C-alpha positions as CSV (number, residue, x, y, z in Angstrom):
1,X,90.2,-187.9,100.3
2,X,91.5,-188.8,103.8
3,X,91.9,-184.9,105.7
4,X,93.4,-186.7,109.0
5,X,93.3,-189.7,111.5
6,X,92.9,-189.0,115.3
7,X,93.0,-191.1,118.2
8,X,89.7,-191.0,120.3
9,X,88.6,-192.0,123.9
10,X,85.7,-190.2,125.4
11,X,85.5,-187.9,123.0
12,X,85.4,-187.7,118.8
13,X,86.1,-184.1,117.4
14,X,83.3,-183.5,115.2
15,X,83.0,-182.0,111.4
16,X,80.3,-179.4,110.4
17,X,77.6,-180.1,110.6
18,X,78.4,-182.6,113.9
19,X,79.4,-180.6,116.5
20,X,81.4,-183.5,118.3
21,X,80.5,-187.3,119.8
22,X,80.9,-188.7,123.2
23,X,81.2,-192.2,123.4
24,X,80.5,-193.5,126.6
25,X,81.6,-197.6,127.7
26,X,81.2,-198.5,131.3
27,X,81.2,-201.5,132.5
28,X,78.9,-200.4,136.1
29,X,78.2,-203.5,138.7
30,X,75.4,-204.2,140.0
31,X,73.2,-201.3,141.3
32,X,71.3,-201.3,144.7
33,X,67.8,-200.6,145.1
34,X,67.8,-197.1,144.6
35,X,69.6,-197.9,140.8
36,X,72.7,-196.3,141.8
37,X,75.8,-197.5,143.5
38,X,76.9,-197.9,147.0
39,X,79.9,-196.3,149.0
40,X,82.4,-198.9,148.3
41,X,82.1,-198.1,144.3
42,X,82.0,-194.5,145.0
43,X,85.3,-194.3,147.0
44,X,88.2,-192.7,145.7
45,X,86.6,-190.8,143.1
46,X,86.1,-187.3,142.3
47,X,82.1,-187.5,142.7
48,X,80.2,-184.7,140.8
49,X,83.4,-184.3,138.5
50,X,84.0,-188.4,137.8
51,X,85.6,-188.4,134.1
52,X,88.3,-190.8,134.8
53,X,87.8,-194.7,134.1
54,X,88.7,-196.0,137.7
55,X,87.9,-200.2,137.6
56,X,86.2,-200.1,133.9
57,X,83.5,-197.1,134.4
58,X,82.8,-193.1,134.8
59,X,80.2,-191.7,137.0
60,X,80.5,-188.4,135.4
61,X,78.5,-185.8,137.3
62,X,76.6,-188.5,139.1
63,X,76.8,-189.0,143.0
64,X,75.2,-192.4,143.4
65,X,73.4,-192.9,140.0
66,X,75.6,-192.4,137.4
67,X,75.2,-190.0,134.4
68,X,74.5,-185.9,133.6
69,X,71.9,-184.5,136.3
70,X,69.6,-181.5,134.7
71,X,71.5,-178.8,132.6
72,X,70.8,-177.0,129.9
73,X,71.1,-177.0,126.0
74,X,70.7,-173.8,123.5
75,X,70.8,-174.3,119.8
76,X,72.0,-177.4,118.6
77,X,70.5,-181.0,118.5
78,X,71.8,-184.6,120.7
79,X,71.1,-187.6,119.0
80,X,71.9,-190.2,121.9
81,X,72.4,-194.0,120.4
82,X,72.1,-196.0,123.6
83,X,73.8,-199.3,122.2
84,X,73.8,-201.4,125.6
85,X,72.0,-200.2,129.0
86,X,69.5,-197.5,129.8
87,X,69.1,-194.0,129.9
88,X,66.5,-192.2,131.7
89,X,65.5,-188.7,130.4
90,X,63.6,-185.8,132.2
91,X,63.1,-182.3,130.7
92,X,62.0,-178.6,132.0
93,X,59.4,-179.6,129.4
94,X,57.9,-182.1,131.5
95,X,58.9,-184.8,129.0
96,X,60.3,-188.3,130.2
97,X,61.4,-191.4,128.8
98,X,63.3,-194.4,129.7
99,X,65.1,-196.0,126.5
100,X,68.1,-198.3,125.6
101,X,68.6,-201.6,123.8
102,X,69.1,-199.8,120.6
103,X,67.1,-197.1,120.7
104,X,67.6,-193.6,119.4
105,X,66.6,-190.4,121.0
106,X,66.4,-187.2,118.7
107,X,66.2,-184.0,120.7
108,X,66.0,-180.2,119.1
109,X,67.2,-178.4,122.0
110,X,66.3,-175.2,119.8
111,X,65.8,-172.3,121.9
112,X,66.5,-173.9,125.2
113,X,65.8,-176.6,127.4
114,X,66.8,-178.5,130.6
115,X,67.2,-182.0,130.8
116,X,68.5,-184.7,132.7
117,X,70.4,-188.1,131.4
118,X,70.6,-190.7,134.2
119,X,72.0,-194.2,133.9
120,X,69.7,-196.7,136.3
121,X,71.6,-199.3,137.3
122,X,68.6,-201.8,136.8
123,X,70.1,-205.3,137.6
124,X,71.4,-205.8,141.4
125,X,72.2,-209.2,140.6
126,X,74.8,-208.7,138.2
127,X,77.1,-205.9,136.2
128,X,75.2,-203.2,134.2
129,X,77.3,-202.7,131.0
130,X,76.5,-199.0,129.5
131,X,77.4,-198.1,126.2
132,X,76.0,-195.1,124.1
133,X,76.9,-192.4,121.4
134,X,75.5,-189.2,121.9
135,X,76.3,-187.2,119.0
136,X,75.5,-182.9,118.9
137,X,74.4,-181.9,115.2
138,X,74.5,-177.9,114.6
139,X,71.2,-176.2,113.7
140,X,71.4,-173.7,111.0
141,X,70.9,-170.1,112.0
142,X,67.2,-169.8,111.2
143,X,66.3,-172.6,113.5
144,X,68.2,-172.0,116.4
145,X,65.4,-170.4,118.1
146,X,63.0,-173.2,117.4
147,X,60.9,-174.8,120.1
148,X,62.2,-177.7,121.6
149,X,61.2,-181.4,120.2
150,X,62.5,-185.0,120.9
151,X,61.5,-188.2,119.3
152,X,62.6,-191.6,120.0
153,X,63.6,-193.9,117.6
154,X,62.5,-197.4,119.1
155,X,65.0,-199.9,117.9
156,X,62.3,-202.1,116.2
157,X,61.6,-199.3,113.9
158,X,65.0,-198.8,112.9
159,X,66.0,-200.8,109.7
160,X,69.0,-202.6,109.1
161,X,70.7,-203.4,105.7
162,X,71.8,-207.0,105.9
163,X,74.7,-207.8,103.3
164,X,77.8,-210.1,102.9
165,X,79.5,-210.2,106.5
166,X,78.0,-206.6,106.3
167,X,75.2,-205.0,108.8
168,X,74.3,-201.4,108.3
169,X,72.1,-199.7,111.0
170,X,70.7,-197.3,109.5
171,X,69.7,-194.4,112.3
172,X,69.3,-191.8,109.7
173,X,69.4,-191.3,105.9
174,X,70.2,-193.9,103.4
175,X,72.4,-197.0,102.5
176,X,72.0,-198.5,99.1
177,X,68.3,-199.8,99.4
178,X,67.1,-199.0,103.0
179,X,66.4,-195.8,104.2
180,X,65.5,-193.6,107.3
181,X,64.4,-190.2,107.6
182,X,63.0,-189.6,111.2
183,X,64.5,-186.3,112.8
184,X,62.4,-183.8,113.9
185,X,61.1,-181.0,111.7
186,X,63.9,-178.4,112.3
187,X,66.6,-180.2,112.2
188,X,69.7,-180.0,109.5
189,X,69.1,-183.6,108.9
190,X,65.7,-182.9,107.9
191,X,66.5,-182.2,104.3
192,X,67.5,-185.6,102.2
193,X,69.7,-182.8,100.2
194,X,71.8,-182.3,103.3
195,X,72.9,-185.9,102.7
196,X,73.1,-186.2,106.5
197,X,73.8,-190.4,107.3
198,X,74.4,-191.3,110.3
199,X,75.1,-195.1,110.5
200,X,76.5,-197.9,112.8
201,X,78.3,-200.5,110.6
202,X,79.2,-204.3,111.8
203,X,81.9,-205.9,109.6
204,X,83.2,-209.4,109.5
205,X,86.8,-209.9,108.4
206,X,87.3,-209.3,104.7
207,X,83.7,-207.7,104.4
208,X,83.9,-204.0,103.0
209,X,81.3,-201.2,103.5
210,X,81.1,-199.0,100.5
211,X,79.6,-194.9,99.8
212,X,78.8,-193.3,96.5
213,X,80.5,-190.1,95.9
214,X,78.4,-187.2,97.6
215,X,78.3,-183.7,97.2
216,X,81.8,-182.5,97.1
217,X,81.6,-180.6,100.1
218,X,80.4,-183.3,102.2
219,X,82.2,-183.8,105.1
220,X,82.6,-187.8,106.7
221,X,83.7,-189.3,110.0
222,X,84.3,-192.9,110.2
223,X,85.4,-193.8,113.8
224,X,86.2,-197.2,114.8
225,X,85.3,-198.0,118.1
226,X,85.5,-201.8,118.5
227,X,87.2,-204.8,117.2
228,X,90.7,-204.7,114.8
229,X,92.1,-202.8,111.6
230,X,90.3,-201.2,108.5
231,X,91.6,-200.4,105.4
232,X,90.1,-196.9,104.4
233,X,90.8,-196.1,100.6
234,X,94.1,-198.4,101.1
235,X,95.5,-196.8,103.9
236,X,95.6,-198.5,107.5
237,X,93.2,-197.3,110.2
238,X,93.3,-199.2,113.8
239,X,90.4,-199.4,116.1
240,X,89.5,-196.5,118.8
241,X,90.8,-193.6,115.7
242,X,88.6,-191.8,113.4
243,X,89.3,-191.0,110.1
244,X,87.8,-187.6,108.6
245,X,87.4,-187.2,104.8
246,X,85.7,-185.6,102.2
247,X,82.9,-187.5,100.3
248,X,84.2,-185.9,97.0
249,X,85.3,-189.5,96.1
250,X,83.7,-192.9,96.3
251,X,84.4,-194.6,99.6
252,X,85.7,-198.4,100.4
253,X,86.0,-199.4,104.1
254,X,87.7,-203.3,104.5
255,X,88.2,-204.8,107.5
256,X,91.0,-206.3,108.0
257,X,89.8,-208.4,111.3
258,X,86.0,-208.3,112.6
259,X,84.7,-204.7,114.0
260,X,82.4,-202.3,114.1
261,X,81.9,-198.3,113.2
262,X,80.4,-195.4,113.3
263,X,79.6,-193.5,110.1
264,X,79.0,-189.8,110.1
265,X,78.3,-188.0,106.7
266,X,76.2,-184.4,106.0
267,X,76.8,-181.3,104.3
268,X,78.1,-178.5,105.9
269,X,75.9,-175.5,107.2
270,X,78.6,-173.3,106.9
271,X,77.9,-170.9,109.2
272,X,80.0,-169.0,112.1
273,X,80.0,-171.5,115.3
274,X,80.4,-170.1,118.7
275,X,80.4,-172.4,121.7
276,X,80.1,-172.3,125.3
277,X,79.7,-175.2,127.5
278,X,76.1,-176.5,126.5
279,X,74.5,-173.3,124.4
280,X,76.0,-173.5,120.5
281,X,74.7,-170.2,118.3
282,X,76.9,-167.6,115.5
283,X,78.0,-164.6,117.5
284,X,79.5,-164.1,121.1
285,X,76.7,-161.8,121.8
286,X,74.1,-164.5,121.2
287,X,76.1,-167.0,123.5
288,X,75.6,-163.8,126.2
289,X,71.6,-163.3,125.3
290,X,71.4,-167.5,125.9
291,X,72.9,-167.4,129.3
292,X,70.8,-164.3,130.3
293,X,68.0,-166.1,129.3
294,X,68.6,-169.1,131.2
295,X,69.6,-167.2,134.3
296,X,66.1,-165.7,133.9
297,X,64.0,-168.6,132.8
298,X,65.6,-171.7,133.3
299,X,64.2,-172.5,130.3
300,X,60.7,-173.5,132.0
301,X,62.2,-174.4,135.4
302,X,62.7,-178.1,136.7
303,X,59.5,-179.4,138.1
304,X,61.1,-182.7,139.0
305,X,62.0,-183.8,142.7
306,X,65.5,-184.3,142.1
307,X,68.0,-183.3,139.8
308,X,68.8,-186.9,138.4
309,X,65.9,-187.8,137.8
310,X,65.4,-191.7,137.6
311,X,61.9,-193.4,136.6
312,X,60.6,-196.5,138.3
313,X,62.5,-199.4,138.5
314,X,60.1,-201.4,136.8
315,X,58.6,-199.0,134.2
316,X,60.2,-200.4,131.2
317,X,61.1,-198.5,127.9
318,X,58.9,-195.6,127.4
319,X,58.4,-192.1,126.2
320,X,56.5,-189.0,127.7
321,X,55.6,-186.2,125.4
322,X,55.0,-182.3,126.9
323,X,51.6,-183.0,126.0
324,X,51.2,-186.1,128.1
325,X,50.8,-188.3,125.2
326,X,52.8,-191.8,126.6
327,X,54.7,-194.2,123.6
328,X,56.0,-197.2,124.2
329,X,58.0,-199.5,121.6
């Protein structure tokens, strides 16, 4: 039932169809007028490659605004859950957005897209805590070269199951009587038979999270990212650890103290995976083709005036799609 238990820092290893998940929790100080940090906060860091937590935060690839300046993707999807703080999105299709406060962005990279993901520090008077999960979900071979697409799942529309000392935020899938299916069209998650479930679960001490038996080859990941210990099928697991299970039997997770967990489940795609940085394909030749395509086309180029694009400080949460349509929560 429990295949393995592993400690987790920044990156959570995946299990087919999930490639991996990054959990970013950064306690940034107050921002400046440019939504970034002044020099004193940047001293002693490997700017541009800062993945070592110092003073409670990382800059990642940002130079003054933290985050991830322009970079390409092909062959998979990113599902970005913004629990705290905000993310500014811009891409090579001309799309843009700012999301946070529980919003989720579902982006299918497909045949190729460039985008930037920056973390604007909007508060100049106090700290800017930022917490996100970014889940990489693989695409089946037949859909790896579809046109790129993204959707915003605004927090107000994402349903929550409320039980006895239990709250389950159903980002995708079904938990008991609560369900939400809002993936992009080409996603492996689109077909309910693939049993892709993505939940954020809050349990008070003594509460239990249960899932019924799934398909025998379904993979399940339980990541305790905050709080105390839990018991999974009678085995203890500590915070900042993940358990990997199969879905052949019913699941029971009991909180030994208040805790929060991320739950990932899905049937495997069962195809070869060849990854090179931001490209995930089925063969080495397809990776070579991806690199050549990117070098030749830049996946549509980059029309933004900076590689770490941020939006107007007062813009609020919004999504601008490639066709020019603007959506707000």
